[in-house]
MINUMI-297429 format. One record per residue (C-alpha): residue number from 1; residue in three letters; x, y, z. Coordinates in steps of 0.5 Angstrom, whole numbers, plus 2048, in hexadecimal, padded with zeros to 3 digits. Layout:
REM MINUMI-297429
NUM:ALA:X:Y:Z
...
REM end
This chain:
REM MINUMI-297429
1:MET:73F:805:7B0
2:ALA:745:804:7AC
3:PRO:74A:809:7AB
4:SER:74A:80D:7A5
5:LEU:750:811:7A2
6:ALA:74F:816:79C
7:LEU:755:815:797
8:PRO:756:818:790
9:ASP:753:814:78A
10:ALA:75A:812:788
11:MET:75C:80F:78E
12:GLY:756:80C:790
13:ARG:756:808:789
14:GLN:75E:806:78B
15:LEU:75C:803:792
16:GLU:756:7FF:78F
17:SER:75B:7FC:78A
18:TRP:75F:7F9:790
19:ALA:75B:7F9:796
20:MET:756:7F3:795
21:PRO:75C:7EE:792
22:LEU:760:7F0:798
23:ARG:75A:7EE:79C
24:LYS:75A:7E7:799
25:THR:761:7E6:79A
26:PHE:761:7E7:7A1
27:GLU:75B:7E2:7A1
28:GLU:75F:7DD:79D
29:THR:765:7DE:7A2
30:ARG:761:7DD:7A8
31:LEU:75E:7D7:7A5
32:ALA:765:7D4:7A4
33:LEU:767:7D6:7AB
34:PHE:761:7D4:7AF
35:GLY:75D:7CF:7AB
36:ALA:756:7D3:7AD
37:ARG:751:7D7:7A9
38:PRO:752:7DE:7AB
39:CYS:74C:7E1:7AF
40:TYR:74B:7E7:7AC
41:ALA:747:7E4:7A6
42:ALA:742:7E1:7AA
43:SER:741:7E7:7AF
44:GLY:73E:7EC:7AA
45:THR:743:7F0:7AB
46:ALA:744:7F5:7A5
47:ALA:74A:7F6:7A1
48:GLY:74D:7FD:7A4
49:SER:74A:7FC:7AB
50:MET:74F:7FD:7B1
51:THR:74F:7F6:7B4
52:GLY:755:7F2:7B7
53:CYS:752:7ED:7BC
54:GLY:752:7F2:7C2
55:ASP:759:7F5:7C0
56:CYS:757:7FA:7BB
57:PRO:757:802:7BB
58:HIS:752:804:7C0
59:GLY:751:7FD:7C3
60:GLY:74C:7FA:7BF
61:ALA:74B:7F3:7BE
62:ALA:74A:7EE:7B8
63:SER:744:7E9:7B9
64:PRO:746:7E2:7B7
65:GLY:740:7DE:7B4
66:ALA:73D:7D9:7B9
67:GLY:742:7D4:7BB
68:GLU:747:7D6:7B7
69:ALA:74E:7D8:7BA
70:CYS:752:7DE:7B8
71:PRO:759:7DD:7B6
72:ALA:75B:7E4:7B6
73:ILE:762:7E6:7B4
74:ARG:767:7E8:7BA
75:VAL:76A:7EE:7B8
76:SER:770:7F2:7BB
77:THR:773:7F8:7B9
78:ASP:779:7FC:7BA
79:PHE:77A:803:7B8
80:SER:773:803:7B9
81:GLY:771:80B:7B7
82:LEU:76A:80B:7B5
83:GLU:769:804:7B5
84:THR:767:804:7AE
85:PRO:768:7FC:7AD
86:LEU:762:7FB:7B3
87:PHE:75E:800:7AF
88:ALA:75F:7FD:7A8
89:LEU:75D:7F6:7AB
90:SER:757:7F9:7AE
91:LEU:755:7FC:7A8
92:LEU:756:7F6:7A4
93:GLY:752:7F2:7A9
94:VAL:757:7EE:7AB
95:PRO:757:7EB:7B2
96:PHE:75D:7EC:7B6
97:LYS:75F:7EC:7BE
98:HIS:764:7F2:7BF
99:CYS:76A:7EF:7C3
100:SER:76F:7F5:7C4
101:SER:771:7FC:7C2
102:CYS:778:800:7C2
103:ASP:779:807:7C1
104:ASN:77E:80C:7C5
105:ALA:77A:812:7C3
106:PRO:775:815:7C8
107:ALA:76F:816:7C3
108:PRO:76F:80F:7C0
109:ARG:76E:80C:7C7
110:LEU:768:811:7C8
111:TRP:765:80F:7C1
112:GLY:766:808:7C2
113:HIS:763:808:7C9
114:ALA:75D:80D:7C7
115:ASN:75B:808:7C1
116:PHE:75D:801:7C3
117:ALA:759:7FE:7C8
118:ALA:75E:7F8:7C9
119:LEU:763:7FE:7CB
120:ARG:75F:801:7D0
121:ARG:75D:7FB:7D4
122:GLY:764:7F8:7D4
123:SER:763:7F2:7D0
124:ALA:767:7F4:7CA
125:LYS:76E:7F6:7CD
126:PHE:771:7FD:7CB
127:PHE:779:7FE:7CB
128:GLU:77C:804:7CB
129:ASP:783:803:7C8
130:VAL:785:7FE:7C3
131:LEU:78C:7FF:7C4
132:VAL:78C:7FC:7CB
133:ARG:786:7F7:7CB
134:ASP:788:7F0:7CC
135:PRO:784:7ED:7C5
136:LYS:783:7E7:7C9
137:THR:77E:7EB:7CD
138:LEU:779:7EC:7C7
139:PRO:772:7E8:7C8
140:GLN:771:7E2:7C3
141:HIS:76F:7E5:7BC
142:THR:76E:7E3:7B5
143:LEU:76F:7EA:7B2
144:TYR:775:7EE:7B3
145:VAL:775:7F5:7B0
146:ALA:77B:7FA:7B0
147:GLY:77B:801:7AD
148:PHE:782:802:7AF
149:PRO:785:80A:7AE
150:CYS:787:80B:7A7
151:THR:78D:810:7A8
152:PRO:793:80B:7A6
153:PHE:78F:809:7A0
154:SER:78C:80F:79D
155:GLY:78F:812:797
156:MET:78F:819:79A
157:HIS:794:817:79F
158:ALA:79B:819:79D
159:GLY:7A1:815:79F
160:THR:79C:80F:7A2
161:LYS:7A0:809:7A5
162:LEU:79A:805:7A3
163:LEU:799:7FF:7A8
164:LYS:7A0:801:7AC
165:ASP:79D:808:7AD
166:VAL:79B:80A:7B4
167:ASN:794:80B:7B2
168:ALA:793:803:7B0
169:ARG:793:801:7B7
170:GLN:78C:800:7B7
171:TYR:78C:7FC:7B1
172:TYR:790:7F7:7B4
173:ALA:78C:7F7:7BA
174:ALA:786:7F5:7B5
175:VAL:78A:7F0:7B3
176:ARG:78C:7ED:7BA
177:THR:785:7ED:7BB
178:ILE:783:7E9:7B5
179:ALA:789:7E4:7B7
180:ALA:787:7E3:7BE
181:ASN:77F:7E2:7BD
182:SER:77F:7DF:7B6
183:PRO:778:7E2:7B4
184:PRO:775:7DE:7AE
185:ILE:774:7E5:7AB
186:ALA:779:7EB:7AB
187:VAL:778:7F1:7A8
188:LEU:77E:7F7:7A7
189:GLU:77B:7FD:7A4
190:ASN:780:803:7A2
191:VAL:781:807:79C
192:ILE:783:805:795
193:GLY:78A:808:796
194:ARG:791:805:797
195:GLY:793:7FF:79A
196:LEU:78D:7FA:799
197:THR:792:7F4:797
198:CYS:795:7F5:79D
199:PHE:78E:7F4:7A1
200:ASP:78D:7EE:79D
201:ARG:794:7EB:79F
202:GLU:793:7ED:7A6
203:VAL:78C:7EA:7A7
204:THR:78E:7E4:7A3
205:CYS:794:7E2:7A8
206:VAL:78F:7E2:7AE
207:GLY:789:7DF:7AA
REM end
């Protein structure tokens, strides 16, 4: 049974306005990368069901049509937290393979292992510290998502040194990870605040 979530009407309408176009964008991107038709359209999987080629929350699995390969997006997340990108892909019906996660806090580690079968069985790697990890040790992936800490870039942080702030080390670790692995898609998420042009300049330098 597909999961359900009660939302205020206004929020529900807002989500409906972008969820399906976003799913279409994922489909087009994956077609461009892999040149194969997505399996979820033929499998009878309803939009919003928790699928993910065996790596989805609670260990569910997508069911490709007969004779049809499943060119799943291979996902690695840093600063993984609640693993929102993986839940989003599942709810959009986009098949994915969970490759790795990283977070230095105990709660996200427990959450990830409780909700994602790939971490429990060890087919997805879990790294505990992005600052000391060798970025070349990540499994091969096609989508990298990093929501690095917002402390240096928030408008609430008086006296910040932006990318020279001591708390920007995690951002540089994400940039090093992209440079070392060259994933086809990399998503860096943060607040709309200070230093956004700095982000563009730094990422362009490694892209």
